[in-house]
Backbone as JSON, one array per atom type, in Angstrom:
{
  "sequence": "XXXXXXXXXXXXXXXXXXXXXXXXXXXXXXXXXXXXXXXXXXXXXXXXXXXXXXXXXXXXXXXXXXXXXXXXXXXXXXXXXXXXXXXXXXXXXXXXXXXXXXXXXXXXXXXXXXXXXXXXXXXXXXXXXXXXXXXXXXXXXXXXXXXXXXXXXXXXXXXXXXXXXXXXXXXXXXXXXXXXXXXXXXXXXXXXXXXXXXXXXXXXXX",
  "N": [[167.1, 97.39, 97.28], [165.54, 96.1, 95.3], [164.4, 94.18, 96.95], [162.83, 95.78, 98.56], [160.99, 96.77, 96.7], [159.73, 94.36, 96.0], [158.5, 93.73, 98.45], [156.65, 95.78, 98.63], [155.01, 95.17, 96.45], [154.05, 92.63, 97.21], [152.64, 93.39, 99.49], [150.65, 94.97, 98.38], [149.26, 93.05, 96.86], [148.38, 91.36, 98.91], [146.67, 93.11, 100.25], [144.73, 93.49, 98.32], [143.65, 90.91, 98.13], [142.63, 90.64, 100.7], [140.66, 92.59, 100.62], [138.91, 91.47, 98.79], [137.99, 89.32, 100.25], [136.61, 90.49, 102.26], [134.2, 92.83, 103.35], [132.49, 92.95, 100.97], [131.99, 90.22, 100.52], [130.71, 89.53, 102.85], [128.3, 90.95, 102.8], [126.29, 89.83, 100.98], [125.64, 87.51, 102.47], [124.51, 88.6, 104.78], [122.34, 89.83, 103.62], [120.93, 87.63, 102.65], [120.24, 86.41, 105.07], [118.52, 88.37, 106.11], [116.5, 88.3, 104.19], [115.6, 85.69, 104.56], [114.57, 85.87, 107.17], [112.56, 87.76, 106.71], [110.89, 86.29, 105.01], [110.15, 84.22, 106.71], [108.81, 85.67, 108.74], [106.74, 86.71, 107.23], [105.43, 84.38, 106.47], [104.5, 83.54, 108.98], [102.79, 85.63, 109.55], [100.87, 85.29, 107.53], [99.8, 82.87, 108.36], [98.57, 83.63, 110.77], [96.68, 85.46, 109.77], [95.16, 83.77, 108.17], [94.07, 82.11, 110.13], [92.47, 83.99, 111.41], [90.63, 84.6, 109.36], [89.43, 82.11, 108.96], [88.18, 81.78, 111.42], [86.45, 83.96, 111.29], [84.86, 83.16, 109.17], [83.53, 81.07, 110.36], [82.17, 82.43, 112.24], [83.18, 82.67, 114.79], [83.99, 84.32, 117.47], [85.73, 84.0, 119.61], [87.9, 82.55, 118.59], [88.69, 84.38, 116.69], [89.64, 86.39, 118.32], [91.78, 84.95, 119.39], [93.41, 84.65, 117.11], [94.13, 87.26, 116.78], [95.71, 87.52, 118.93], [94.61, 88.33, 121.32], [92.89, 88.87, 124.41], [89.87, 88.57, 126.38], [90.22, 89.58, 128.87], [92.29, 91.43, 128.52], [90.97, 93.32, 126.98], [88.96, 94.23, 128.75], [90.59, 95.27, 130.79], [92.01, 97.27, 129.41], [89.92, 98.97, 128.67], [89.05, 99.81, 131.2], [91.33, 101.14, 132.12], [91.46, 103.32, 130.35], [89.07, 104.6, 130.89], [89.55, 105.47, 133.45], [91.68, 107.27, 133.14], [92.98, 109.48, 134.24], [93.6, 108.68, 136.8], [95.19, 106.43, 136.38], [97.46, 107.37, 135.13], [98.94, 106.91, 132.67], [101.6, 106.38, 130.27], [102.19, 107.82, 126.99], [102.64, 105.74, 125.21], [101.54, 103.55, 126.58], [98.87, 104.31, 126.7], [98.27, 104.36, 123.96], [98.57, 101.64, 123.39], [96.4, 100.55, 124.81], [94.31, 101.7, 123.4], [94.65, 100.49, 120.89], [94.05, 97.84, 121.52], [91.31, 98.02, 122.17], [90.3, 98.9, 119.73], [90.84, 96.71, 118.06], [89.21, 94.82, 119.27], [86.74, 95.98, 118.75], [86.77, 95.82, 115.95], [86.6, 93.04, 115.58], [84.0, 92.48, 116.52], [82.55, 94.03, 114.7], [83.25, 93.06, 112.08], [82.55, 90.39, 112.33], [79.84, 90.6, 112.36], [79.22, 91.89, 109.96], [80.48, 90.68, 107.72], [79.86, 88.01, 107.29], [78.13, 87.19, 105.27], [79.64, 87.58, 103.07], [81.96, 86.07, 103.37], [81.24, 83.16, 103.28], [80.23, 80.05, 104.94], [80.5, 77.85, 103.19], [82.32, 78.61, 101.33], [85.63, 78.71, 99.83], [88.39, 79.99, 101.33], [91.36, 81.67, 100.96], [94.76, 82.86, 101.32], [96.53, 84.43, 98.86], [98.63, 86.08, 98.35], [101.04, 88.18, 99.97], [102.1, 91.35, 100.95], [104.27, 94.04, 101.92], [103.33, 97.28, 103.16], [103.46, 100.85, 103.26], [101.81, 102.99, 103.65], [100.73, 105.36, 105.85], [100.9, 103.89, 109.04], [103.4, 101.33, 109.05], [102.51, 98.24, 107.55], [101.04, 95.04, 106.65], [99.59, 93.77, 103.63], [97.27, 91.45, 102.83], [96.34, 89.51, 100.12], [93.29, 88.23, 99.72], [91.6, 85.47, 98.53], [88.4, 84.53, 97.69], [86.46, 81.82, 97.01], [83.5, 80.63, 95.77], [81.62, 77.74, 96.25], [79.04, 77.0, 95.89], [76.41, 78.26, 94.02], [74.1, 79.33, 95.13], [74.98, 80.23, 97.59], [76.7, 82.22, 96.99], [77.83, 85.66, 96.51], [76.4, 88.56, 94.9], [77.4, 90.92, 92.43], [77.31, 94.53, 91.88], [75.96, 94.71, 89.5], [74.27, 92.62, 89.51], [75.2, 90.16, 88.78], [76.18, 86.81, 89.57], [78.82, 85.98, 91.65], [81.68, 83.97, 91.2], [84.34, 83.86, 92.04], [86.33, 86.05, 93.99], [88.48, 88.81, 95.02], [89.94, 90.13, 98.01], [91.41, 92.84, 99.82], [93.07, 92.44, 102.66], [94.17, 94.06, 105.49], [96.94, 94.01, 107.79], [97.99, 94.97, 110.93], [100.52, 95.19, 113.34], [100.9, 95.53, 116.77], [102.76, 96.56, 119.65], [102.03, 95.32, 122.84], [101.98, 95.27, 126.27], [104.02, 92.62, 127.13], [104.05, 91.47, 124.69], [102.61, 91.13, 121.39], [99.78, 92.43, 119.62], [97.44, 91.79, 117.0], [95.98, 93.46, 114.4], [93.42, 92.96, 112.16], [92.04, 94.2, 109.32], [89.99, 96.1, 106.99], [90.73, 98.65, 104.68], [89.07, 101.82, 104.76], [88.11, 102.79, 102.29], [88.15, 100.46, 100.78], [86.37, 98.85, 102.18], [84.06, 100.3, 101.79], [83.67, 99.94, 99.05], [83.16, 97.2, 99.04], [80.76, 97.18, 100.49], [79.17, 98.43, 98.66], [79.03, 96.52, 96.76], [81.02, 96.49, 94.86], [83.08, 94.6, 93.8], [86.36, 93.1, 93.46], [86.33, 91.15, 91.01], [87.13, 87.87, 90.03], [86.04, 85.74, 88.61], [82.83, 84.65, 87.27], [79.77, 82.81, 87.94]],
  "CA": [[166.05, 98.12, 96.58], [164.64, 95.12, 94.72], [163.64, 93.57, 98.06], [161.81, 96.75, 99.0], [159.93, 96.78, 95.68], [158.98, 93.11, 96.14], [157.67, 93.84, 99.64], [155.52, 96.67, 98.32], [154.12, 94.42, 95.56], [153.38, 91.61, 98.03], [151.69, 94.08, 100.38], [149.51, 95.38, 97.56], [148.5, 91.85, 96.53], [147.72, 90.91, 100.13], [145.56, 94.04, 100.52], [143.67, 93.22, 97.34], [143.01, 89.65, 98.53], [141.86, 90.91, 101.92], [139.47, 93.34, 100.23], [137.99, 90.53, 98.14], [137.44, 88.42, 101.26], [136.06, 91.28, 103.34], [132.8, 93.22, 103.42], [131.63, 92.55, 99.86], [131.6, 88.83, 100.67], [129.81, 89.43, 103.99], [127.03, 91.59, 102.54], [125.25, 88.91, 100.49], [125.21, 86.61, 103.55], [123.6, 89.37, 105.62], [121.12, 90.04, 102.84], [120.23, 86.35, 102.64], [119.64, 86.23, 106.41], [117.4, 89.3, 106.21], [115.42, 87.79, 103.34], [115.05, 84.5, 105.21], [113.76, 86.34, 108.3], [111.37, 88.37, 106.15], [110.02, 85.22, 104.51], [109.62, 83.52, 107.88], [107.83, 86.55, 109.38], [105.59, 86.8, 106.33], [104.72, 83.12, 106.6], [103.8, 83.55, 110.27], [101.69, 86.59, 109.41], [99.84, 84.65, 106.71], [99.15, 81.85, 109.19], [97.67, 84.34, 111.69], [95.57, 86.02, 109.0], [94.32, 82.64, 107.77], [93.32, 81.72, 111.33], [91.45, 85.01, 111.62], [89.61, 84.44, 108.33], [88.72, 80.85, 109.25], [87.3, 82.06, 112.55], [85.42, 84.87, 110.78], [83.97, 82.34, 108.34], [82.72, 80.26, 111.28], [81.49, 83.31, 113.19], [83.72, 82.33, 116.11], [84.71, 85.49, 117.99], [86.81, 83.55, 120.51], [89.06, 82.22, 117.76], [89.13, 85.63, 116.08], [90.47, 86.98, 119.37], [93.03, 84.17, 119.47], [94.23, 84.99, 115.95], [94.64, 88.61, 117.03], [96.51, 87.42, 120.16], [93.89, 89.21, 122.24], [92.04, 88.19, 125.39], [88.79, 89.38, 126.93], [90.79, 90.27, 130.04], [93.02, 92.6, 128.02], [89.98, 94.3, 126.54], [88.35, 94.81, 129.95], [91.62, 96.04, 131.48], [92.29, 98.47, 128.61], [88.76, 99.87, 128.79], [89.07, 100.37, 132.55], [92.44, 102.11, 132.2], [91.12, 104.53, 129.6], [87.98, 105.28, 131.61], [90.16, 106.11, 134.62], [93.0, 107.65, 132.62], [93.63, 110.44, 135.14], [94.13, 107.95, 137.95], [96.21, 105.45, 135.98], [98.66, 108.12, 134.74], [99.66, 106.12, 131.67], [102.44, 107.05, 129.29], [101.54, 107.85, 125.67], [102.74, 104.4, 124.64], [100.56, 102.69, 127.27], [97.54, 104.73, 126.25], [98.12, 103.89, 122.58], [98.38, 100.19, 123.44], [95.02, 100.3, 125.23], [93.44, 102.09, 122.28], [94.78, 99.45, 119.87], [93.32, 96.66, 122.01], [89.87, 98.26, 122.04], [89.97, 98.97, 118.31], [90.82, 95.34, 117.55], [88.0, 94.2, 119.81], [85.62, 96.53, 117.99], [86.84, 95.26, 114.6], [86.12, 91.66, 115.65], [82.53, 92.54, 116.61], [82.02, 94.63, 113.48], [83.39, 92.18, 110.92], [81.78, 89.16, 112.58], [78.44, 90.9, 112.04], [79.03, 92.44, 108.62], [81.13, 89.98, 106.61], [79.5, 86.59, 107.22], [77.5, 86.92, 103.98], [80.68, 87.64, 102.05], [82.85, 84.92, 103.62], [80.24, 82.16, 103.69], [80.81, 78.79, 105.44], [80.79, 76.88, 102.13], [83.33, 79.17, 100.43], [87.04, 78.43, 100.09], [89.06, 81.26, 101.59], [92.82, 81.47, 101.06], [95.61, 84.02, 101.06], [97.34, 84.12, 97.68], [99.79, 86.96, 98.3], [101.22, 89.11, 101.08], [103.11, 92.36, 100.64], [104.38, 95.13, 102.88], [102.8, 98.58, 102.73], [103.95, 101.91, 104.13], [100.85, 104.09, 103.75], [100.44, 105.5, 107.27], [101.76, 102.99, 109.81], [103.82, 100.15, 108.28], [101.63, 97.1, 107.75], [100.99, 94.07, 105.57], [98.31, 93.63, 102.93], [97.07, 90.09, 102.35], [95.33, 89.33, 99.06], [92.43, 87.11, 100.11], [90.76, 84.97, 97.45], [87.2, 83.82, 98.15], [85.87, 81.04, 95.92], [82.21, 80.07, 96.18], [81.38, 76.42, 95.67], [77.61, 76.91, 95.59], [75.86, 79.5, 93.47], [73.09, 79.85, 96.06], [75.66, 80.85, 98.72], [77.61, 83.25, 96.49], [77.36, 87.04, 96.49], [76.2, 89.18, 93.59], [78.0, 92.24, 92.32], [76.33, 95.62, 91.75], [75.18, 94.52, 88.26], [73.37, 91.5, 89.69], [75.83, 88.9, 88.38], [76.62, 85.97, 90.69], [80.29, 85.89, 91.64], [82.29, 82.67, 91.48], [85.57, 84.09, 92.8], [86.69, 87.46, 94.13], [89.65, 89.09, 95.84], [89.79, 91.15, 99.04], [92.68, 93.26, 100.41], [93.0, 92.45, 104.13], [95.34, 94.69, 106.11], [97.38, 93.5, 109.11], [98.85, 95.85, 111.71], [101.04, 94.54, 114.55], [101.16, 96.54, 117.78], [103.29, 96.05, 120.92], [101.16, 95.47, 124.01], [102.61, 94.59, 127.41], [105.27, 91.95, 126.75], [103.88, 90.79, 123.41], [102.04, 91.86, 120.27], [98.43, 92.13, 119.18], [97.38, 91.9, 115.54], [94.72, 94.0, 113.89], [93.06, 92.58, 110.78], [90.98, 95.14, 108.95], [89.93, 96.57, 105.61], [90.78, 100.1, 104.56], [87.71, 102.36, 104.66], [87.67, 102.85, 100.89], [87.91, 99.09, 100.33], [85.13, 98.36, 102.79], [82.96, 100.99, 101.13], [83.45, 99.25, 97.78], [82.52, 95.92, 99.36], [79.39, 97.47, 100.88], [78.46, 98.8, 97.43], [79.14, 95.36, 95.88], [82.01, 96.76, 93.81], [84.11, 93.63, 94.13], [87.39, 92.74, 92.47], [85.84, 89.83, 90.6], [88.02, 87.03, 89.22], [85.19, 85.01, 87.68], [81.41, 84.55, 87.6], [79.13, 81.52, 87.65]],
  "C": [[165.02, 97.16, 95.99], [163.77, 94.46, 95.8], [162.52, 94.49, 98.53], [160.66, 96.79, 98.03], [159.07, 95.54, 95.8], [158.03, 93.16, 97.34], [156.44, 94.69, 99.38], [154.5, 95.94, 97.45], [153.33, 93.37, 96.34], [152.32, 92.23, 98.94], [150.44, 94.49, 99.61], [148.63, 94.19, 97.22], [147.72, 91.35, 97.75], [146.52, 91.79, 100.47], [144.39, 93.78, 99.59], [142.91, 91.95, 97.71], [142.12, 89.85, 99.75], [140.56, 91.66, 101.58], [138.44, 92.43, 99.6], [137.3, 89.63, 99.15], [136.75, 89.16, 102.4], [134.59, 91.55, 103.21], [131.98, 92.82, 102.21], [131.16, 91.1, 99.94], [130.59, 88.67, 101.8], [128.41, 89.94, 103.66], [125.97, 90.65, 101.98], [124.73, 87.97, 101.57], [124.21, 87.32, 104.46], [122.27, 89.59, 104.93], [120.28, 88.78, 102.81], [119.53, 86.12, 103.97], [118.42, 87.12, 106.58], [116.2, 88.81, 105.39], [114.77, 86.56, 103.96], [114.14, 84.88, 106.37], [112.45, 86.95, 107.8], [110.38, 87.33, 105.66], [109.35, 84.48, 105.66], [108.54, 84.35, 108.57], [106.56, 86.64, 108.55], [104.74, 85.53, 106.4], [103.92, 83.05, 107.88], [102.6, 84.49, 110.21], [100.54, 86.0, 108.6], [99.08, 83.61, 107.52], [98.16, 82.5, 110.16], [96.44, 84.87, 110.95], [94.61, 84.91, 108.55], [93.47, 82.16, 108.94], [92.18, 82.7, 111.61], [90.3, 84.83, 110.63], [88.77, 83.18, 108.54], [87.73, 81.05, 110.39], [86.15, 82.98, 112.14], [84.38, 84.08, 109.99], [83.02, 81.51, 109.21], [81.91, 81.12, 112.25], [81.93, 83.09, 114.62], [84.58, 83.48, 116.63], [85.87, 85.1, 118.9], [88.07, 83.26, 119.7], [89.56, 83.44, 116.99], [90.02, 86.39, 117.06], [91.82, 86.26, 119.45], [93.97, 84.51, 118.31], [94.86, 86.37, 116.11], [95.56, 88.67, 118.25], [95.93, 88.33, 121.25], [93.05, 88.37, 123.2], [90.95, 89.15, 125.88], [89.28, 90.17, 128.14], [91.55, 91.53, 129.63], [92.05, 93.71, 127.62], [89.37, 95.01, 127.75], [89.34, 95.71, 130.68], [91.91, 97.35, 130.74], [91.15, 99.48, 128.71], [88.76, 100.57, 130.14], [90.16, 101.43, 132.7], [92.12, 103.41, 131.49], [89.99, 105.32, 130.26], [88.56, 106.08, 132.78], [91.57, 106.61, 134.27], [93.73, 108.63, 133.54], [94.26, 109.74, 136.34], [95.28, 107.02, 137.56], [97.53, 106.11, 135.57], [99.53, 107.33, 133.77], [100.57, 106.99, 130.81], [101.68, 107.06, 127.96], [101.54, 106.47, 125.02], [101.73, 103.45, 125.26], [99.14, 103.03, 126.85], [97.27, 104.22, 124.83], [97.87, 102.39, 122.54], [96.95, 99.84, 123.83], [94.04, 100.62, 124.11], [93.47, 101.04, 121.17], [93.97, 98.21, 120.27], [91.82, 96.84, 121.82], [89.45, 98.35, 120.58], [89.88, 97.57, 117.7], [89.58, 94.61, 118.02], [86.77, 94.68, 119.04], [85.58, 95.99, 116.57], [86.28, 93.84, 114.57], [84.59, 91.65, 115.67], [81.93, 93.02, 115.28], [82.07, 93.65, 112.31], [82.63, 90.86, 111.1], [80.32, 89.37, 112.2], [78.23, 91.24, 110.57], [79.51, 91.56, 107.47], [80.77, 88.51, 106.47], [78.89, 86.25, 105.86], [78.52, 86.92, 102.83], [81.63, 86.45, 102.15], [81.98, 83.8, 104.16], [80.91, 80.85, 104.13], [81.19, 77.81, 104.35], [81.86, 77.39, 101.14], [84.72, 78.68, 100.81], [87.76, 79.76, 100.19], [90.55, 80.99, 101.76], [93.55, 82.77, 100.77], [96.57, 83.65, 99.94], [98.58, 84.98, 97.58], [99.83, 87.85, 99.52], [102.35, 90.08, 100.73], [103.12, 93.44, 101.72], [103.83, 96.42, 102.29], [103.23, 99.64, 103.74], [103.01, 103.11, 104.21], [100.38, 104.23, 105.18], [101.41, 104.64, 108.07], [102.15, 101.79, 108.94], [102.93, 98.96, 108.59], [101.74, 96.15, 106.57], [99.62, 94.11, 104.91], [98.25, 92.21, 102.37], [96.01, 90.11, 101.24], [94.55, 88.06, 99.37], [91.55, 86.73, 98.93], [89.61, 84.15, 98.05], [86.57, 83.14, 96.95], [84.6, 80.36, 96.43], [81.96, 78.75, 95.46], [79.92, 76.24, 95.26], [77.08, 78.26, 95.13], [74.88, 80.15, 94.43], [73.72, 80.59, 97.24], [76.54, 82.03, 98.3], [76.98, 84.64, 96.55], [77.13, 87.49, 95.05], [76.86, 90.54, 93.58], [76.92, 93.28, 92.06], [75.5, 95.5, 90.47], [74.19, 93.37, 88.38], [73.94, 90.17, 89.27], [76.3, 88.13, 89.61], [78.11, 85.68, 90.57], [80.75, 84.47, 91.98], [83.53, 82.85, 92.36], [85.88, 85.58, 92.83], [87.92, 87.6, 95.02], [89.36, 90.23, 96.81], [91.15, 91.54, 99.59], [92.57, 93.41, 101.93], [94.3, 93.03, 104.69], [95.66, 94.02, 107.45], [98.35, 94.49, 109.74], [99.26, 95.11, 112.98], [101.44, 95.62, 115.55], [101.75, 95.91, 119.05], [102.33, 96.34, 122.07], [101.74, 94.62, 125.13], [103.91, 93.93, 126.95], [105.17, 91.27, 125.39], [103.34, 91.7, 122.33], [100.58, 91.47, 120.09], [98.35, 92.45, 117.69], [95.99, 92.37, 115.11], [94.53, 93.58, 112.44], [91.87, 93.44, 110.39], [91.04, 95.45, 107.46], [89.99, 98.09, 105.61], [89.37, 100.62, 104.3], [87.21, 102.4, 103.23], [87.38, 101.46, 100.32], [86.62, 98.54, 100.9], [83.92, 99.02, 102.15], [82.62, 100.34, 99.78], [82.74, 97.91, 98.0], [81.05, 96.13, 99.71], [78.53, 97.82, 99.66], [78.5, 97.69, 96.37], [80.04, 95.61, 94.66], [83.23, 95.88, 94.08], [85.19, 93.56, 93.04], [87.11, 91.29, 92.05], [86.87, 89.13, 89.72], [87.2, 86.27, 88.18], [83.75, 84.97, 88.19], [80.93, 83.11, 87.36], [78.55, 81.55, 86.23]]
}
């Protein structure tokens, strides 16, 4: 009888030890791996967005395309497929991919023309923060800080004050296309409207 009781006690202790060494110990490791992957992905996204902004600052559409992982051939092919959509018989996913490609191409042309005065060649442009957002399609929002080194090159807000430093919320959407991804960098319509009206998020003035 005593031997039976001892066996039960030993079994209980062994079960408790196994529980301590089981899933609860594994979960933090998995969480750490997920956080490391998230940090790495975020760092890569920031690098792409920085490349896009640098190209925008220089007015270089070719490099803006490169930052978006887009080619002129993709744009031409997507346009042709959508024009002849009845003949190509694309799936919904293929059609959406073509639409994303053309939208990104349009964004490049639009922002290259409209934002050069805001992101001037003499300004310092950097990303100070990146966060995930779930409004609509999941995407990232980069906080872009623009610092003007020369008062003559700086923008003025709606009150007429010359801005030394301001912040912009740049969105990034990643879409699957063919065997890879394309990246859309854009401003939400309400944010762009504020920028057009010179309602900036000002950090400091000259």
